[in-house]
HTML snippet that shows the backbone in 3Dmol.js (N, CA, C, O; Angstrom):
<script src="https://3Dmol.org/build/3Dmol-min.js"></script>
<div id="view" style="width:600px;height:400px;position:relative"></div>
<script>
const pdb = `
ATOM      1  N   MET A   1     103.701 104.827  82.982  1.00  0.00           N
ATOM      2  CA  MET A   1     103.720 105.129  81.417  1.00  0.00           C
ATOM      3  C   MET A   1     104.609 104.124  80.720  1.00  0.00           C
ATOM      4  O   MET A   1     105.624 103.713  81.281  1.00  0.00           O
ATOM      5  N   ARG A   2     104.226 103.679  79.404  1.00  0.00           N
ATOM      6  CA  ARG A   2     105.498 103.448  78.560  1.00  0.00           C
ATOM      7  C   ARG A   2     105.979 104.011  77.875  1.00  0.00           C
ATOM      8  O   ARG A   2     105.557 105.036  77.338  1.00  0.00           O
ATOM      9  N   VAL A   3     107.185 103.379  77.687  1.00  0.00           N
ATOM     10  CA  VAL A   3     108.161 104.544  76.726  1.00  0.00           C
ATOM     11  C   VAL A   3     108.783 103.145  75.625  1.00  0.00           C
ATOM     12  O   VAL A   3     109.321 102.090  75.962  1.00  0.00           O
ATOM     13  N   PHE A   4     108.502 103.579  74.484  1.00  0.00           N
ATOM     14  CA  PHE A   4     108.862 102.419  73.118  1.00  0.00           C
ATOM     15  C   PHE A   4     109.967 103.523  72.515  1.00  0.00           C
ATOM     16  O   PHE A   4     109.811 104.702  72.196  1.00  0.00           O
ATOM     17  N   PHE A   5     111.154 102.653  72.489  1.00  0.00           N
ATOM     18  CA  PHE A   5     112.292 102.994  71.832  1.00  0.00           C
ATOM     19  C   PHE A   5     112.649 102.441  70.405  1.00  0.00           C
ATOM     20  O   PHE A   5     113.279 101.385  70.343  1.00  0.00           O
ATOM     21  N   ARG A   6     112.318 103.030  69.371  1.00  0.00           N
ATOM     22  CA  ARG A   6     112.507 102.153  68.056  1.00  0.00           C
ATOM     23  C   ARG A   6     113.258 102.723  67.068  1.00  0.00           C
ATOM     24  O   ARG A   6     113.211 103.940  66.887  1.00  0.00           O
ATOM     25  N   SER A   7     113.918 102.035  66.432  1.00  0.00           N
ATOM     26  CA  SER A   7     114.952 102.744  65.285  1.00  0.00           C
ATOM     27  C   SER A   7     114.177 103.196  63.816  1.00  0.00           C
ATOM     28  O   SER A   7     113.026 102.831  63.579  1.00  0.00           O
ATOM     29  N   GLU A   8     114.837 103.894  63.033  1.00  0.00           N
ATOM     30  CA  GLU A   8     114.069 104.595  62.222  1.00  0.00           C
ATOM     31  C   GLU A   8     113.238 103.703  61.219  1.00  0.00           C
ATOM     32  O   GLU A   8     112.368 104.164  60.480  1.00  0.00           O
ATOM     33  N   SER A   9     113.598 102.394  61.275  1.00  0.00           N
ATOM     34  CA  SER A   9     113.063 101.228  60.471  1.00  0.00           C
ATOM     35  C   SER A   9     111.776 100.783  61.167  1.00  0.00           C
ATOM     36  O   SER A   9     110.908 100.246  60.478  1.00  0.00           O
ATOM     37  N   GLY A  10     111.579 100.967  62.498  1.00  0.00           N
ATOM     38  CA  GLY A  10     110.674 100.412  63.255  1.00  0.00           C
ATOM     39  C   GLY A  10     110.852  99.413  63.822  1.00  0.00           C
ATOM     40  O   GLY A  10     109.913  98.812  64.344  1.00  0.00           O
ATOM     41  N   GLU A  11     112.342  98.894  63.875  1.00  0.00           N
ATOM     42  CA  GLU A  11     112.413  97.727  64.755  1.00  0.00           C
ATOM     43  C   GLU A  11     112.866  98.155  66.309  1.00  0.00           C
ATOM     44  O   GLU A  11     113.802  98.870  66.669  1.00  0.00           O
ATOM     45  N   MET A  12     111.857  97.455  67.093  1.00  0.00           N
ATOM     46  CA  MET A  12     112.040  97.807  68.562  1.00  0.00           C
ATOM     47  C   MET A  12     113.538  97.759  69.387  1.00  0.00           C
ATOM     48  O   MET A  12     114.069  96.656  69.518  1.00  0.00           O
ATOM     49  N   VAL A  13     114.206  98.966  69.937  1.00  0.00           N
ATOM     50  CA  VAL A  13     115.317  98.850  70.568  1.00  0.00           C
ATOM     51  C   VAL A  13     115.275  98.597  71.883  1.00  0.00           C
ATOM     52  O   VAL A  13     116.157  97.961  72.460  1.00  0.00           O
ATOM     53  N   LEU A  14     114.035  99.176  72.565  1.00  0.00           N
ATOM     54  CA  LEU A  14     114.056  98.951  73.873  1.00  0.00           C
ATOM     55  C   LEU A  14     112.256  99.390  74.174  1.00  0.00           C
ATOM     56  O   LEU A  14     111.646 100.364  73.734  1.00  0.00           O
ATOM     57  N   ASP A  15     111.773  98.318  75.035  1.00  0.00           N
ATOM     58  CA  ASP A  15     110.431  98.903  75.606  1.00  0.00           C
ATOM     59  C   ASP A  15     110.488  98.976  76.900  1.00  0.00           C
ATOM     60  O   ASP A  15     110.959  97.975  77.441  1.00  0.00           O
ATOM     61  N   SER A  16     110.149  99.873  77.614  1.00  0.00           N
ATOM     62  CA  SER A  16     110.422 100.295  78.891  1.00  0.00           C
ATOM     63  C   SER A  16     108.743 100.503  79.855  1.00  0.00           C
ATOM     64  O   SER A  16     107.772 101.025  79.307  1.00  0.00           O
ATOM     65  N   LYS A  17     108.707 100.042  81.158  1.00  0.00           N
ATOM     66  CA  LYS A  17     107.291 100.770  81.892  1.00  0.00           C
ATOM     67  C   LYS A  17     107.678 101.302  82.846  1.00  0.00           C
ATOM     68  O   LYS A  17     108.761 101.186  83.419  1.00  0.00           O
ATOM     69  N   ASN A  18     106.675 102.018  83.108  1.00  0.00           N
ATOM     70  CA  ASN A  18     106.889 102.702  84.545  1.00  0.00           C
ATOM     71  C   ASN A  18     108.017 103.975  84.490  1.00  0.00           C
ATOM     72  O   ASN A  18     108.687 104.355  85.450  1.00  0.00           O
ATOM     73  N   GLU A  19     108.043 104.436  83.353  1.00  0.00           N
ATOM     74  CA  GLU A  19     109.111 105.589  83.554  1.00  0.00           C
ATOM     75  C   GLU A  19     108.689 106.922  83.986  1.00  0.00           C
ATOM     76  O   GLU A  19     107.529 107.334  83.989  1.00  0.00           O
ATOM     77  N   ASP A  20     109.760 107.570  84.359  1.00  0.00           N
ATOM     78  CA  ASP A  20     109.539 109.099  84.935  1.00  0.00           C
ATOM     79  C   ASP A  20     109.576 109.916  83.560  1.00  0.00           C
ATOM     80  O   ASP A  20     110.607 110.401  83.094  1.00  0.00           O
ATOM     81  N   VAL A  21     108.417 109.992  83.027  1.00  0.00           N
ATOM     82  CA  VAL A  21     108.667 110.906  81.517  1.00  0.00           C
ATOM     83  C   VAL A  21     109.171 112.428  81.495  1.00  0.00           C
ATOM     84  O   VAL A  21     109.773 112.973  80.570  1.00  0.00           O
ATOM     85  N   ALA A  22     108.800 112.978  82.689  1.00  0.00           N
ATOM     86  CA  ALA A  22     109.246 114.368  82.909  1.00  0.00           C
ATOM     87  C   ALA A  22     110.461 114.553  82.726  1.00  0.00           C
ATOM     88  O   ALA A  22     110.919 115.394  81.951  1.00  0.00           O
ATOM     89  N   SER A  23     111.156 113.735  83.467  1.00  0.00           N
ATOM     90  CA  SER A  23     112.658 113.873  83.520  1.00  0.00           C
ATOM     91  C   SER A  23     113.320 113.348  82.049  1.00  0.00           C
ATOM     92  O   SER A  23     114.231 113.960  81.491  1.00  0.00           O
ATOM     93  N   LEU A  24     112.733 112.163  81.543  1.00  0.00           N
ATOM     94  CA  LEU A  24     112.994 111.709  80.317  1.00  0.00           C
ATOM     95  C   LEU A  24     113.066 112.832  79.249  1.00  0.00           C
ATOM     96  O   LEU A  24     114.106 113.152  78.673  1.00  0.00           O
ATOM     97  N   MET A  25     111.758 113.436  79.031  1.00  0.00           N
ATOM     98  CA  MET A  25     111.597 114.409  77.950  1.00  0.00           C
ATOM     99  C   MET A  25     112.595 115.556  78.265  1.00  0.00           C
ATOM    100  O   MET A  25     113.152 116.096  77.309  1.00  0.00           O
ATOM    101  N   ALA A  26     112.862 115.965  79.509  1.00  0.00           N
ATOM    102  CA  ALA A  26     113.706 117.309  79.742  1.00  0.00           C
ATOM    103  C   ALA A  26     115.208 116.967  79.203  1.00  0.00           C
ATOM    104  O   ALA A  26     115.882 117.876  78.719  1.00  0.00           O
ATOM    105  N   VAL A  27     115.706 115.671  79.293  1.00  0.00           N
ATOM    106  CA  VAL A  27     117.063 115.563  78.739  1.00  0.00           C
ATOM    107  C   VAL A  27     116.887 115.085  77.315  1.00  0.00           C
ATOM    108  O   VAL A  27     117.868 115.223  76.583  1.00  0.00           O
ATOM    109  N   LEU A  28     115.949 114.621  76.879  1.00  0.00           N
ATOM    110  CA  LEU A  28     115.751 114.404  75.082  1.00  0.00           C
ATOM    111  C   LEU A  28     115.926 115.885  74.810  1.00  0.00           C
ATOM    112  O   LEU A  28     116.796 116.229  74.011  1.00  0.00           O
ATOM    113  N   ARG A  29     114.966 117.026  75.572  1.00  0.00           N
ATOM    114  CA  ARG A  29     115.366 118.258  74.870  1.00  0.00           C
ATOM    115  C   ARG A  29     116.607 118.895  74.960  1.00  0.00           C
ATOM    116  O   ARG A  29     116.954 119.772  74.168  1.00  0.00           O
ATOM    117  N   GLU A  30     117.231 118.527  75.808  1.00  0.00           N
ATOM    118  CA  GLU A  30     118.550 119.412  75.970  1.00  0.00           C
ATOM    119  C   GLU A  30     119.629 118.860  75.205  1.00  0.00           C
ATOM    120  O   GLU A  30     120.543 119.601  74.843  1.00  0.00           O
ATOM    121  N   THR A  31     119.623 117.312  74.843  1.00  0.00           N
ATOM    122  CA  THR A  31     120.825 116.532  74.634  1.00  0.00           C
ATOM    123  C   THR A  31     120.514 115.927  73.155  1.00  0.00           C
ATOM    124  O   THR A  31     121.421 115.693  72.357  1.00  0.00           O
ATOM    125  N   ASN A  32     119.187 115.704  72.880  1.00  0.00           N
ATOM    126  CA  ASN A  32     118.919 115.238  71.771  1.00  0.00           C
ATOM    127  C   ASN A  32     119.704 113.976  71.439  1.00  0.00           C
ATOM    128  O   ASN A  32     119.838 113.738  70.238  1.00  0.00           O
ATOM    129  N   SER A  33     120.232 113.148  72.293  1.00  0.00           N
ATOM    130  CA  SER A  33     120.845 111.952  72.293  1.00  0.00           C
ATOM    131  C   SER A  33     120.472 111.046  73.516  1.00  0.00           C
ATOM    132  O   SER A  33     119.903 111.498  74.509  1.00  0.00           O
ATOM    133  N   ILE A  34     120.781 109.926  73.391  1.00  0.00           N
ATOM    134  CA  ILE A  34     120.381 108.930  74.820  1.00  0.00           C
ATOM    135  C   ILE A  34     121.539 107.792  74.547  1.00  0.00           C
ATOM    136  O   ILE A  34     122.045 107.564  73.449  1.00  0.00           O
ATOM    137  N   LYS A  35     121.789 107.256  75.545  1.00  0.00           N
ATOM    138  CA  LYS A  35     122.445 106.030  75.496  1.00  0.00           C
ATOM    139  C   LYS A  35     121.926 104.920  75.964  1.00  0.00           C
ATOM    140  O   LYS A  35     121.448 105.001  77.096  1.00  0.00           O
ATOM    141  N   ILE A  36     121.859 103.522  75.224  1.00  0.00           N
ATOM    142  CA  ILE A  36     121.182 102.487  75.734  1.00  0.00           C
ATOM    143  C   ILE A  36     122.287 101.462  75.707  1.00  0.00           C
ATOM    144  O   ILE A  36     122.913 101.290  74.661  1.00  0.00           O
ATOM    145  N   GLY A  37     122.549 100.808  76.736  1.00  0.00           N
ATOM    146  CA  GLY A  37     123.535 100.154  76.945  1.00  0.00           C
ATOM    147  C   GLY A  37     125.049 100.433  76.641  1.00  0.00           C
ATOM    148  O   GLY A  37     125.741 101.218  77.289  1.00  0.00           O
ATOM    149  N   LEU A  38     125.456  99.714  75.607  1.00  0.00           N
ATOM    150  CA  LEU A  38     126.765 100.344  75.417  1.00  0.00           C
ATOM    151  C   LEU A  38     126.841 101.490  74.179  1.00  0.00           C
ATOM    152  O   LEU A  38     127.808 102.160  73.815  1.00  0.00           O
ATOM    153  N   PHE A  39     125.604 101.466  73.723  1.00  0.00           N
ATOM    154  CA  PHE A  39     125.591 102.197  72.351  1.00  0.00           C
ATOM    155  C   PHE A  39     124.947 103.613  72.433  1.00  0.00           C
ATOM    156  O   PHE A  39     124.017 103.769  73.225  1.00  0.00           O
ATOM    157  N   ASN A  40     125.345 104.578  71.727  1.00  0.00           N
ATOM    158  CA  ASN A  40     124.809 106.066  71.579  1.00  0.00           C
ATOM    159  C   ASN A  40     123.952 106.152  70.366  1.00  0.00           C
ATOM    160  O   ASN A  40     124.270 105.827  69.222  1.00  0.00           O
ATOM    161  N   TYR A  41     122.545 106.754  70.883  1.00  0.00           N
ATOM    162  CA  TYR A  41     121.549 107.179  69.609  1.00  0.00           C
ATOM    163  C   TYR A  41     121.239 108.324  69.572  1.00  0.00           C
ATOM    164  O   TYR A  41     121.039 108.903  70.639  1.00  0.00           O
ATOM    165  N   ASP A  42     121.095 109.034  68.300  1.00  0.00           N
ATOM    166  CA  ASP A  42     120.534 110.212  68.349  1.00  0.00           C
ATOM    167  C   ASP A  42     119.431 110.082  68.182  1.00  0.00           C
ATOM    168  O   ASP A  42     119.030 109.038  67.666  1.00  0.00           O
ATOM    169  N   VAL A  43     118.504 111.135  68.574  1.00  0.00           N
ATOM    170  CA  VAL A  43     117.126 111.207  68.818  1.00  0.00           C
ATOM    171  C   VAL A  43     116.507 111.883  67.624  1.00  0.00           C
ATOM    172  O   VAL A  43     116.786 113.073  67.479  1.00  0.00           O
ATOM    173  N   LYS A  44     115.773 111.358  66.817  1.00  0.00           N
ATOM    174  CA  LYS A  44     115.076 112.103  65.714  1.00  0.00           C
ATOM    175  C   LYS A  44     113.605 112.315  65.683  1.00  0.00           C
ATOM    176  O   LYS A  44     113.129 113.074  64.838  1.00  0.00           O
ATOM    177  N   LYS A  45     112.850 111.697  66.547  1.00  0.00           N
ATOM    178  CA  LYS A  45     111.615 112.358  66.841  1.00  0.00           C
ATOM    179  C   LYS A  45     111.244 111.710  68.394  1.00  0.00           C
ATOM    180  O   LYS A  45     111.839 110.822  69.005  1.00  0.00           O
ATOM    181  N   TYR A  46     110.218 112.379  68.732  1.00  0.00           N
ATOM    182  CA  TYR A  46     109.657 111.875  69.828  1.00  0.00           C
ATOM    183  C   TYR A  46     108.296 112.380  70.126  1.00  0.00           C
ATOM    184  O   TYR A  46     107.917 113.526  69.884  1.00  0.00           O
ATOM    185  N   LYS A  47     107.588 111.439  70.671  1.00  0.00           N
ATOM    186  CA  LYS A  47     106.122 111.920  70.570  1.00  0.00           C
ATOM    187  C   LYS A  47     105.359 111.248  71.633  1.00  0.00           C
ATOM    188  O   LYS A  47     105.367 110.050  71.916  1.00  0.00           O
ATOM    189  N   LEU A  48     104.557 112.415  72.293  1.00  0.00           N
ATOM    190  CA  LEU A  48     103.936 111.592  73.511  1.00  0.00           C
ATOM    191  C   LEU A  48     102.176 111.688  72.949  1.00  0.00           C
ATOM    192  O   LEU A  48     101.540 112.558  72.355  1.00  0.00           O
ATOM    193  N   GLU A  49     101.868 110.469  73.428  1.00  0.00           N
ATOM    194  CA  GLU A  49     100.574 109.728  72.774  1.00  0.00           C
ATOM    195  C   GLU A  49      99.643 109.348  74.111  1.00  0.00           C
ATOM    196  O   GLU A  49      99.964 108.736  75.130  1.00  0.00           O
ATOM    197  N   TYR A  50      98.298 109.978  73.696  1.00  0.00           N
ATOM    198  CA  TYR A  50      97.241 109.398  75.197  1.00  0.00           C
ATOM    199  C   TYR A  50      96.212 108.490  73.908  1.00  0.00           C
ATOM    200  O   TYR A  50      95.951 108.513  72.705  1.00  0.00           O
ATOM    201  N   TYR A  51      95.939 107.821  75.034  1.00  0.00           N
ATOM    202  CA  TYR A  51      94.632 106.640  74.416  1.00  0.00           C
ATOM    203  C   TYR A  51      94.274 106.134  75.573  1.00  0.00           C
ATOM    204  O   TYR A  51      94.984 105.929  76.558  1.00  0.00           O
ATOM    205  N   ARG A  52      92.828 105.882  75.383  1.00  0.00           N
ATOM    206  CA  ARG A  52      91.820 105.116  76.659  1.00  0.00           C
ATOM    207  C   ARG A  52      92.013 103.893  76.542  1.00  0.00           C
ATOM    208  O   ARG A  52      92.018 103.321  75.452  1.00  0.00           O
ATOM    209  N   HIS A  53      92.206 103.307  77.691  1.00  0.00           N
ATOM    210  CA  HIS A  53      91.955 101.875  77.709  1.00  0.00           C
ATOM    211  C   HIS A  53      90.894 101.418  78.045  1.00  0.00           C
ATOM    212  O   HIS A  53      90.647 101.863  79.166  1.00  0.00           O
ATOM    213  N   PRO A  54      89.848 100.549  77.587  1.00  0.00           N
ATOM    214  CA  PRO A  54      88.795 100.025  77.847  1.00  0.00           C
ATOM    215  C   PRO A  54      88.265  99.875  79.143  1.00  0.00           C
ATOM    216  O   PRO A  54      87.173 100.297  79.523  1.00  0.00           O
ATOM    217  N   LYS A  55      89.365  99.052  80.011  1.00  0.00           N
ATOM    218  CA  LYS A  55      89.196  99.028  81.210  1.00  0.00           C
ATOM    219  C   LYS A  55      89.594  99.906  82.404  1.00  0.00           C
ATOM    220  O   LYS A  55      89.439  99.587  83.583  1.00  0.00           O
ATOM    221  N   ASN A  56      90.069 100.926  82.001  1.00  0.00           N
ATOM    222  CA  ASN A  56      90.372 101.791  82.771  1.00  0.00           C
ATOM    223  C   ASN A  56      89.748 103.311  82.604  1.00  0.00           C
ATOM    224  O   ASN A  56      89.339 103.677  81.502  1.00  0.00           O
ATOM    225  N   GLU A  57      89.705 104.046  83.589  1.00  0.00           N
ATOM    226  CA  GLU A  57      88.888 105.544  83.423  1.00  0.00           C
ATOM    227  C   GLU A  57      89.864 106.419  82.888  1.00  0.00           C
ATOM    228  O   GLU A  57      89.611 107.179  81.954  1.00  0.00           O
ATOM    229  N   GLU A  58      90.810 106.354  83.360  1.00  0.00           N
ATOM    230  CA  GLU A  58      91.998 107.333  83.144  1.00  0.00           C
ATOM    231  C   GLU A  58      92.739 107.146  81.663  1.00  0.00           C
ATOM    232  O   GLU A  58      93.010 105.970  81.424  1.00  0.00           O
ATOM    233  N   PRO A  59      93.098 108.060  80.671  1.00  0.00           N
ATOM    234  CA  PRO A  59      93.981 107.894  79.785  1.00  0.00           C
ATOM    235  C   PRO A  59      95.028 107.276  79.953  1.00  0.00           C
ATOM    236  O   PRO A  59      95.525 107.475  81.061  1.00  0.00           O
ATOM    237  N   GLU A  60      95.659 106.496  79.203  1.00  0.00           N
ATOM    238  CA  GLU A  60      97.205 106.302  79.326  1.00  0.00           C
ATOM    239  C   GLU A  60      97.987 106.548  78.542  1.00  0.00           C
ATOM    240  O   GLU A  60      97.620 106.487  77.368  1.00  0.00           O
ATOM    241  N   LYS A  61      99.273 106.898  78.813  1.00  0.00           N
ATOM    242  CA  LYS A  61     100.070 107.542  77.946  1.00  0.00           C
ATOM    243  C   LYS A  61     101.449 106.734  77.464  1.00  0.00           C
ATOM    244  O   LYS A  61     102.075 105.960  78.187  1.00  0.00           O
ATOM    245  N   GLU A  62     101.741 107.031  76.281  1.00  0.00           N
ATOM    246  CA  GLU A  62     102.833 106.185  75.523  1.00  0.00           C
ATOM    247  C   GLU A  62     103.694 107.480  75.037  1.00  0.00           C
ATOM    248  O   GLU A  62     103.181 108.453  74.485  1.00  0.00           O
ATOM    249  N   LEU A  63     105.153 107.336  75.342  1.00  0.00           N
ATOM    250  CA  LEU A  63     106.235 108.133  74.534  1.00  0.00           C
ATOM    251  C   LEU A  63     106.779 107.128  73.924  1.00  0.00           C
ATOM    252  O   LEU A  63     107.218 106.117  74.471  1.00  0.00           O
ATOM    253  N   ASN A  64     106.766 107.477  72.246  1.00  0.00           N
ATOM    254  CA  ASN A  64     107.447 106.867  71.083  1.00  0.00           C
ATOM    255  C   ASN A  64     108.430 107.646  70.822  1.00  0.00           C
ATOM    256  O   ASN A  64     108.207 108.833  70.587  1.00  0.00           O
ATOM    257  N   ILE A  65     109.720 107.130  70.813  1.00  0.00           N
ATOM    258  CA  ILE A  65     111.281 107.756  70.510  1.00  0.00           C
ATOM    259  C   ILE A  65     111.939 107.103  69.532  1.00  0.00           C
ATOM    260  O   ILE A  65     112.516 106.034  69.730  1.00  0.00           O
ATOM    261  N   ILE A  66     111.888 107.840  68.151  1.00  0.00           N
ATOM    262  CA  ILE A  66     112.368 107.053  67.168  1.00  0.00           C
ATOM    263  C   ILE A  66     113.934 107.532  67.276  1.00  0.00           C
ATOM    264  O   ILE A  66     114.175 108.713  67.525  1.00  0.00           O
ATOM    265  N   LEU A  67     114.823 106.732  67.112  1.00  0.00           N
ATOM    266  CA  LEU A  67     116.200 106.738  67.312  1.00  0.00           C
ATOM    267  C   LEU A  67     117.055 106.246  65.856  1.00  0.00           C
ATOM    268  O   LEU A  67     116.523 105.553  64.988  1.00  0.00           O
ATOM    269  N   LYS A  68     118.398 106.725  65.791  1.00  0.00           N
ATOM    270  CA  LYS A  68     119.141 106.389  64.561  1.00  0.00           C
ATOM    271  C   LYS A  68     120.749 106.329  65.699  1.00  0.00           C
ATOM    272  O   LYS A  68     121.216 107.162  66.477  1.00  0.00           O
ATOM    273  N   ARG A  69     121.183 104.991  65.311  1.00  0.00           N
ATOM    274  CA  ARG A  69     122.256 104.763  65.800  1.00  0.00           C
ATOM    275  C   ARG A  69     123.599 105.687  65.377  1.00  0.00           C
ATOM    276  O   ARG A  69     123.958 105.810  64.206  1.00  0.00           O
ATOM    277  N   ASN A  70     124.311 106.340  66.560  1.00  0.00           N
ATOM    278  CA  ASN A  70     125.566 107.120  66.224  1.00  0.00           C
ATOM    279  C   ASN A  70     126.752 106.018  66.083  1.00  0.00           C
ATOM    280  O   ASN A  70     126.983 105.180  66.955  1.00  0.00           O
ATOM    281  N   TYR A  71     127.339 106.113  65.089  1.00  0.00           N
ATOM    282  CA  TYR A  71     128.477 105.107  65.097  1.00  0.00           C
ATOM    283  C   TYR A  71     129.788 106.009  65.199  1.00  0.00           C
ATOM    284  O   TYR A  71     130.885 105.482  65.382  1.00  0.00           O
ATOM    285  N   ASN A  72     129.647 107.256  65.086  1.00  0.00           N
ATOM    286  CA  ASN A  72     130.951 107.983  65.299  1.00  0.00           C
ATOM    287  C   ASN A  72     131.330 107.901  66.851  1.00  0.00           C
ATOM    288  O   ASN A  72     132.541 107.908  67.073  1.00  0.00           O
ATOM    289  N   ASP A  73     130.735 107.847  67.626  1.00  0.00           N
ATOM    290  CA  ASP A  73     130.806 107.848  69.272  1.00  0.00           C
ATOM    291  C   ASP A  73     131.726 106.580  70.054  1.00  0.00           C
ATOM    292  O   ASP A  73     132.240 106.550  71.172  1.00  0.00           O
ATOM    293  N   GLN A  74     131.693 105.747  69.142  1.00  0.00           N
ATOM    294  CA  GLN A  74     132.598 104.555  69.766  1.00  0.00           C
ATOM    295  C   GLN A  74     134.064 104.517  69.711  1.00  0.00           C
ATOM    296  O   GLN A  74     134.676 103.572  70.210  1.00  0.00           O
TER     297      GLN A  74
END
`;
const viewer = $3Dmol.createViewer("view");
viewer.addModel(pdb, "pdb");
viewer.setStyle({}, {cartoon: {color: "spectrum"}});
viewer.zoomTo();
viewer.render();
</script>
């Protein structure tokens, strides 16, 4: 499953493949923040989407996460 981390303006922060979504969503529900590299981000919104790829029979999943940079934690 792919996970897209985007800023509020739509800019791509990080694109990740083959993530364990259950663990990631549990962390997001508990903390509402995430650290990528040296920077902390507040999670504004996340949405799990399903879509059907024409070559695969199983639906594929995408997790889209909208982030806002937290400047106070530095």
